[in-house]
C-alpha positions in Angstrom: 102.9 -41.7 -139.8 105.2 -44.8 -140.3 104.4 -48.2 -139.0 107.2 -47.9 -136.4 105.6 -44.6 -135.2 102.4 -46.5 -134.4 104.2 -49.0 -132.1 104.2 -48.6 -128.3 106.1 -50.4 -125.6 104.8 -49.9 -122.1 107.1 -50.9 -119.3 105.0 -51.6 -116.2 101.4 -52.9 -115.9 100.1 -50.9 -112.9 97.5 -48.1 -113.1 99.2 -45.8 -115.6 100.6 -48.7 -117.6 97.3 -50.6 -118.0 95.3 -47.5 -118.7 97.8 -46.4 -121.4 97.9 -49.8 -123.0 94.2 -49.8 -123.4 93.8 -46.3 -124.7 96.7 -46.6 -127.2 95.3 -49.8 -128.5 91.9 -48.2 -128.9 93.6 -45.4 -130.9 95.0 -47.9 -133.4 98.6 -48.4 -132.0 100.3 -51.7 -131.9 100.9 -52.1 -128.2 103.2 -54.4 -126.2 103.1 -54.1 -122.4 105.6 -55.8 -120.1 106.0 -56.5 -116.4 107.7 -58.9 -114.1 104.2 -60.1 -113.0 100.8 -60.5 -114.5 98.2 -58.0 -113.1 97.5 -57.6 -110.3 101.3 -57.5 -109.8 102.4 -57.8 -106.1 104.7 -54.9 -106.8 101.9 -52.5 -107.7 100.5 -50.2 -105.1 97.0 -51.2 -106.5 97.5 -54.9 -105.7 95.0 -54.5 -102.9 91.3 -54.9 -101.9 90.3 -51.3 -102.1 91.3 -47.7 -102.7 89.6 -44.4 -102.0 87.9 -42.8 -105.0 87.4 -39.2 -104.0 86.8 -35.9 -105.8 88.2 -33.3 -103.4 91.2 -31.5 -104.8 92.5 -28.0 -104.2 93.7 -27.8 -107.8 90.7 -27.5 -110.2 92.3 -29.4 -113.0 92.4 -32.5 -110.8 88.9 -31.8 -109.8 87.8 -32.0 -113.4 89.7 -35.2 -114.0 88.3 -36.8 -110.8 84.7 -35.9 -111.6 85.2 -37.4 -115.1 86.7 -40.6 -113.6 84.1 -41.0 -110.9 81.3 -40.8 -113.5 83.1 -43.5 -115.5 83.5 -45.7 -112.3 79.7 -45.3 -111.6 78.4 -45.8 -115.1 80.7 -48.1 -117.1 79.7 -51.8 -117.2 83.3 -53.0 -116.8 83.4 -51.6 -113.3 80.1 -53.1 -112.1 80.7 -54.8 -108.8 84.2 -53.2 -108.6 83.2 -49.6 -107.7 81.1 -49.0 -104.5 79.3 -45.7 -104.2 79.6 -45.5 -100.4 80.8 -41.9 -99.7 83.2 -40.9 -97.0 83.0 -39.7 -93.5 85.8 -37.2 -92.7 87.1 -36.1 -89.3 89.9 -33.6 -89.4 91.2 -31.9 -86.2 90.9 -28.1 -86.2 94.7 -27.7 -85.6 95.4 -29.6 -88.9 95.2 -26.3 -90.8 96.7 -27.4 -94.1 94.4 -30.5 -94.3 91.4 -28.4 -93.3 92.1 -25.9 -96.1 92.7 -28.7 -98.6 89.3 -30.2 -97.8 87.5 -26.8 -97.9 88.9 -25.8 -101.3 88.3 -29.3 -102.6 84.6 -29.2 -101.7 84.3 -25.8 -103.2 85.8 -27.0 -106.4 83.5 -30.0 -106.6 80.5 -27.8 -106.0 81.5 -25.6 -108.9 81.0 -28.7 -111.1 77.6 -29.5 -109.5 78.9 -32.3 -107.3 79.0 -32.7 -103.5 76.0 -30.3 -103.1 74.6 -32.5 -100.3 77.5 -32.7 -97.9 76.4 -33.0 -94.3 78.2 -31.6 -91.3 78.1 -33.0 -87.7 79.1 -31.9 -84.2 80.0 -34.7 -81.9 79.3 -38.4 -81.9 75.6 -38.4 -81.3 74.7 -36.6 -84.5 77.0 -38.9 -86.4 75.5 -42.0 -84.8 72.0 -41.0 -85.8 73.0 -40.8 -89.4 75.3 -43.9 -89.6 74.2 -47.0 -87.7 77.7 -48.5 -88.0 79.0 -45.6 -85.9 76.4 -46.2 -83.2 79.0 -46.4 -80.4 81.6 -43.9 -81.8 83.6 -41.9 -79.3 83.6 -38.4 -80.8 83.0 -35.7 -78.2 80.8 -32.6 -78.5 82.8 -30.0 -80.4 84.6 -32.5 -82.6 83.5 -31.8 -86.1 82.9 -34.3 -88.9 81.4 -34.2 -92.4 80.0 -36.7 -94.9 80.6 -36.4 -98.6 78.4 -38.9 -100.5 80.1 -38.2 -103.8 82.7 -40.9 -104.3 83.5 -44.2 -102.7 85.9 -47.1 -103.2 87.2 -49.3 -105.9 88.3 -52.9 -105.5 91.7 -52.2 -106.9 93.0 -55.6 -107.8 89.8 -56.5 -109.5 89.8 -53.2 -111.4 93.3 -53.9 -112.7 92.3 -57.4 -113.9 89.2 -55.9 -115.6 91.3 -53.4 -117.6 93.9 -56.0 -118.3 91.3 -58.3 -119.8 89.9 -55.4 -121.9 93.3 -54.5 -123.1 93.9 -58.1 -124.3 90.6 -58.0 -126.1 91.8 -54.9 -127.9 94.9 -56.6 -129.1 97.5 -55.6 -126.6 100.4 -58.1 -126.4 101.5 -58.7 -122.8 104.9 -60.1 -121.8 105.5 -61.3 -118.2 108.2 -63.0 -116.1 111.9 -62.5 -116.8 111.1 -61.5 -120.4 108.9 -58.7 -119.1 111.1 -57.7 -116.2 113.0 -54.5 -117.3 116.4 -54.1 -115.7 118.2 -51.5 -117.8 117.7 -48.6 -120.1 120.2 -48.4 -123.0 120.6 -45.5 -125.5 120.3 -46.8 -129.0 120.8 -45.2 -132.5 119.4 -41.7 -132.8 119.0 -41.5 -129.0 116.2 -44.0 -129.1 115.8 -46.1 -125.9 116.3 -49.8 -125.7 114.8 -51.7 -122.7 116.9 -54.7 -121.5 115.1 -57.4 -119.6 116.2 -59.8 -116.9 116.3 -62.6 -119.5 118.6 -60.6 -121.7 116.1 -59.6 -124.3 116.3 -56.1 -125.8 113.0 -54.3 -126.7 112.1 -51.0 -128.2 109.3 -49.3 -130.2 108.3 -46.0 -131.8 107.3 -44.9 -128.3 108.4 -46.4 -125.0 106.6 -45.5 -121.8 108.1 -46.4 -118.5 105.4 -46.6 -115.8 106.8 -48.6 -112.8 105.2 -46.6 -110.0 107.4 -46.2 -107.0 110.0 -48.3 -108.7 110.4 -46.1 -111.8 113.5 -44.5 -110.4 115.3 -47.8 -110.5 115.1 -47.9 -114.3 115.0 -44.2 -115.3 117.1 -41.5 -113.7 114.4 -39.1 -112.4 116.9 -36.6 -111.1 115.3 -36.4 -107.6 111.8 -35.7 -108.8 110.3 -38.8 -107.1 110.8 -40.7 -103.9 109.4 -44.0 -102.9 107.3 -43.6 -99.8 105.9 -46.5 -97.8 102.5 -46.2 -96.1 101.2 -48.9 -93.7 98.0 -50.9 -94.0 96.6 -53.9 -92.1 93.4 -55.9 -92.1 90.9 -57.6 -89.8 88.7 -60.6 -90.6 85.0 -60.1 -89.8 82.6 -62.8 -88.8 79.5 -63.4 -91.0 77.3 -61.4 -88.6 79.8 -58.5 -88.4 80.1 -58.5 -92.2 76.3 -58.1 -92.5 76.4 -55.1 -90.1 79.3 -53.3 -91.8 79.0 -54.3 -95.5 77.2 -51.1 -96.4 79.2 -48.7 -94.2 81.0 -45.6 -95.6 84.7 -45.1 -95.6 85.7 -43.6 -92.3 88.6 -41.2 -92.7 90.2 -39.7 -89.6 93.1 -37.5 -90.7 94.9 -38.0 -87.4 94.2 -41.6 -86.5 93.7 -43.4 -89.8 90.9 -44.8 -91.9 89.1 -47.9 -92.8 86.8 -49.2 -95.5 83.7 -51.3 -96.0 84.7 -55.0 -95.8 85.5 -57.0 -99.0 82.5 -59.2 -99.8 84.6 -62.2 -101.0 87.1 -62.4 -98.0 85.2 -60.4 -95.4 88.5 -58.5 -94.7 88.3 -54.9 -93.5 91.2 -52.8 -94.4 92.7 -50.2 -91.9 95.3 -47.6 -93.1 97.6 -45.7 -90.7 98.4 -42.2 -92.0 100.4 -41.2 -88.9 103.7 -42.8 -90.0 105.5 -43.6 -93.2 108.8 -45.0 -94.3 111.5 -44.8 -97.0 114.1 -47.3 -98.3 117.3 -45.5 -99.0 119.7 -47.3 -101.3 122.6 -46.2 -103.5 121.3 -44.4 -106.5 121.5 -46.9 -109.4 122.2 -44.0 -111.8 125.2 -42.7 -109.8 128.8 -43.9 -110.0 129.7 -46.5 -107.5 132.1 -44.1 -105.8 129.5 -41.3 -105.6 127.7 -41.0 -102.2 124.2 -40.5 -103.6 121.1 -42.3 -102.3 117.4 -42.4 -103.3 114.4 -44.1 -101.8 113.2 -47.2 -103.8 110.6 -49.7 -102.7 111.3 -52.9 -100.8 108.5 -55.3 -101.9 106.5 -57.5 -99.5 106.7 -60.7 -101.6 110.5 -60.5 -101.3 110.5 -59.4 -97.7 107.6 -61.1 -96.0 108.4 -59.8 -92.5 107.8 -56.2 -93.7 104.5 -55.6 -91.9 104.1 -52.4 -90.0 105.8 -50.8 -87.0 105.1 -52.5 -83.6 103.2 -49.3 -82.5 100.9 -49.7 -85.5 99.0 -52.4 -83.7 98.0 -50.0 -81.0 97.2 -47.2 -83.5 95.0 -49.5 -85.6 93.1 -50.7 -82.6 92.7 -47.2 -81.1 91.1 -46.1 -84.4 88.7 -49.1 -84.4 87.9 -48.6 -80.7 87.0 -45.0 -81.2 84.6 -45.6 -84.1 83.6 -49.3 -84.1 84.6 -50.7 -80.7 83.2 -54.2 -81.3 85.9 -54.7 -83.9 88.9 -53.4 -81.9 90.0 -56.8 -80.6 90.3 -58.7 -83.8 93.7 -60.0 -84.8 95.5 -57.9 -87.3 96.3 -59.7 -90.6 98.2 -59.3 -93.8 99.9 -56.1 -92.6 102.2 -54.5 -95.2 103.9 -51.5 -96.7 102.1 -49.9 -99.6 104.8 -48.2 -101.7 103.9 -45.0 -103.6 105.9 -42.7 -105.9 105.9 -39.3 -104.2 106.7 -36.0 -105.9 107.3 -32.8 -104.0 104.1 -31.1 -105.3 102.0 -34.4 -105.5 101.7 -33.8 -109.3 102.3 -36.7 -111.7 105.3 -36.9 -114.0 104.0 -37.6 -117.5 106.5 -36.3 -120.0 109.3 -37.1 -122.4 112.6 -38.0 -120.8 115.3 -35.4 -121.8 118.0 -36.8 -124.0 115.8 -39.5 -125.6 113.7 -39.2 -128.7 111.2 -41.9 -127.9 111.2 -42.3 -124.1 108.4 -41.1 -121.8 107.6 -41.7 -118.2 104.2 -41.9 -116.6 104.9 -41.9 -112.9 104.7 -39.9 -109.7 101.4 -41.3 -108.5 101.8 -39.6 -105.1 99.2 -41.9 -103.6 96.2 -40.6 -105.5 96.5 -42.1 -109.0 94.3 -45.1 -108.7 91.0 -43.2 -109.1 92.1 -42.2 -112.6 92.3 -45.7 -113.9 89.3 -45.1 -116.2 90.6 -41.9 -117.9 94.3 -41.3 -117.3 95.3 -43.4 -120.4 93.6 -40.9 -122.6 95.7 -38.0 -121.2 98.9 -40.0 -121.5 98.1 -40.6 -125.1 97.5 -36.9 -125.6 100.8 -36.0 -124.1 102.7 -38.5 -126.4 100.9 -37.0 -129.4 101.6 -33.4 -128.3 97.9 -32.7 -127.8 97.6 -32.4 -124.0 96.0 -29.4 -122.5 98.7 -26.8 -121.7 97.7 -26.6 -118.0 98.1 -30.4 -117.6 101.3 -30.3 -119.6 102.7 -27.8 -117.1 101.5 -29.7 -114.1 103.0 -33.0 -115.3 106.1 -31.7 -116.9 109.6 -33.1 -116.3 111.3 -31.0 -113.6 114.9 -30.8 -112.5 114.5 -31.9 -108.9 117.1 -32.0 -106.2 115.4 -34.4 -103.8 112.8 -33.6 -101.2 111.2 -34.9 -98.0 107.9 -36.6 -98.7 107.0 -36.4 -95.0 106.5 -32.6 -95.5 103.7 -33.0 -98.0 101.2 -30.5 -96.5 98.1 -32.6 -97.0 99.6 -35.9 -95.9 99.9 -36.0 -92.1 102.9 -38.0 -90.9 104.5 -37.9 -87.5 107.6 -40.0 -88.5 109.4 -41.1 -91.5 112.2 -43.6 -90.7 114.1 -45.8 -93.1 112.7 -49.3 -93.4 115.9 -50.7 -91.9 115.2 -48.8 -88.7 111.7 -50.2 -88.1 110.8 -52.7 -85.4 108.2 -54.7 -87.3 105.0 -56.0 -85.9 105.0 -59.8 -85.8 101.7 -61.3 -86.7 100.6 -64.2 -84.6 99.9 -66.6 -87.5 101.3 -67.2 -91.0 98.7 -65.5 -93.2 100.6 -65.1 -96.4 
């Protein structure tokens, strides 16, 4: 293998990018990683307080990967204080058939691997309250079913990115940020090798180039309709010191219809609330189409450039109804830091980790579909295997480049959404104070 073959340029320092940078460096490659921002980038979906780390999947290959990842989260020193082994309370209405089936099969798959053997099931709010003091005054009625899976928890996503970033630097990865790291164009060089052009005008390449820009990947690489940027809404409340003490050890509460919330962040005492009942897109002219061609794709519109992008006005009521049902004392807090979390959806929720057709040295690692964060500890290993041609055939098939024709992310069977307007159509909630 030539010296050039052992060079790697990674475009994007989110989950896939940072994980790849570290694992390629450990494997002896000379790695350069670039991004417009130093981790945690405000453009990354993982620039946040916490993300769910769960093992339930209805595809067994993902079950295997998630179990491997969870064990790494739990046991590796680098994630000490970043991973919280808190489990998840799940409430899924009986008429949400697709979601019910997803959870049933997901639990069965976990149990095949010796995990989630101690799941508990509850009927109504009294049983749940006896198990969980933080749900003492929950409003579930008799006949409403819930379950608790203690296997899994949450990761402090921003801190996790910083931890892997520091480790990658320790292993010799060279990072480039700012205009020199902001990729704006892909050029075809000699021998169909890719050249990355930056905002500052620099041109970079390597033996292998991996573009991993999350929901923004389609701006740089023509994904042929395989991925669409989907915006999901989150907001926060600030707990008092006394409230923090009462809720610091709570589990994640996931109501498939109403939304979900997390244990509060110990540093800020912010409690995150996510609203699954609505999503958004941002349709723009496809940058890979001719100016005269009427072709649009959804690409992210980032919060740091659009500070009034919070959540729909009706999101305030939805967030407070969720809190009122399960933790009523918290329902009247002011909502803060509301934002759109942009993810890169695919029509089957599989990642896209493959060589880009027409190029000899260009790969993409994208298509997070809102469930990639949990694989931060181990996904880099599999991206390395794909580049080397050593990836398991089943994963190769799941993550292969597909010739898509566009799709509707709102129709993902396991993600429940009641609406999916363009971001330009949303009447945004106006927070009472400047909190940014």
